[in-house]
C-alpha positions in Angstrom: 0.0 0.0 0.0 1.3 3.4 -0.9 1.0 6.5 1.2 -2.5 8.0 0.8 -3.0 11.6 -0.1 -3.7 13.7 3.1 -7.0 15.3 2.7 -7.9 18.8 4.0 -10.3 17.2 6.5 -7.6 14.9 7.9 -5.2 17.8 8.2 -7.7 20.0 10.0 -8.7 17.1 12.3 -5.1 16.4 13.3 -4.4 20.1 13.9 -7.6 20.5 16.0 -6.6 17.5 18.1 -3.1 18.9 18.6 -4.5 22.2 19.8 -6.9 20.4 22.2 -4.2 18.0 23.4 -1.7 20.8 24.1 -3.2 24.3 24.5 0.2 25.5 25.7 1.4 25.5 22.1 3.5 23.7 19.5 6.6 23.3 21.7 4.7 21.6 24.5 2.9 19.4 22.0 6.2 18.4 20.3 7.9 17.4 23.5 4.8 15.6 24.7 4.9 13.5 21.5 8.6 12.6 21.4 8.6 9.6 23.8 5.6 7.9 22.1 7.2 8.6 18.7 10.5 7.1 19.8 8.8 3.9 20.9 6.5 3.6 17.9 9.1 4.4 15.2 12.7 4.3 16.7 14.6 4.1 13.4 12.5 6.9 11.9 13.0 9.0 15.1 16.8 8.6 15.1 17.0 9.3 11.3 15.0 12.5 11.7 16.9 13.7 14.7 20.3 12.8 13.2 19.4 14.8 10.1 18.3 17.8 12.2 21.6 17.6 14.1 23.5 17.6 10.8 21.5 20.7 9.7 22.3 22.7 12.8 25.8 21.4 13.8 27.0 20.8 17.3 26.8 24.4 18.4 24.8 25.0 21.6 23.4 28.4 20.6 19.8 29.0 21.5 18.8 29.9 18.0 19.9 26.5 16.7 18.0 24.7 19.5 14.9 26.6 18.7 15.3 25.9 15.0 15.9 22.2 15.7 12.8 22.1 17.9 10.8 23.6 15.1 12.2 21.1 12.6 11.2 18.2 14.9 7.7 19.7 15.3 7.3 19.8 11.5 8.5 16.2 11.2 6.1 15.0 13.9 3.2 16.9 12.4 3.9 15.4 9.0 4.1 11.9 10.5 0.8 12.3 12.4 -0.8 13.6 9.2 0.4 10.6 7.2 -0.5 8.2 10.0 -4.0 9.6 10.2 -4.5 9.3 6.5 -3.3 5.7 6.5 -5.7 4.9 9.4 -8.5 6.6 7.6 -7.9 4.6 4.4 -7.7 1.4 6.4 -11.1 2.2 8.0 -12.5 2.9 4.6 -11.2 -0.4 3.3 -12.6 -2.2 6.3 -16.1 -0.7 5.8 -15.9 -0.9 2.0 -16.1 2.9 1.4 -14.5 4.4 -1.7 -11.8 7.0 -1.3 -12.4 10.3 -3.0 
């Protein structure tokens, strides 16, 4: 099975859930998701974080840490969008509904 196209409805539902799960903002949501993501997809997590580290080097400047956190946020949001689309497609297949 290929990766399904993420619909606008799926994207809005994921963003809505994120806001409800973490009203403190994107940073709190990201750090709240890291542990579960590491357990669910360890190789993907290490690949993403290694690439983020390569992009920002070993410097400990706060600007780099903020940028790396934002990059991880984008990766986690993208993963959740794709995961939700896959789960939606699986449910459609289970109940025999056609994808649009």
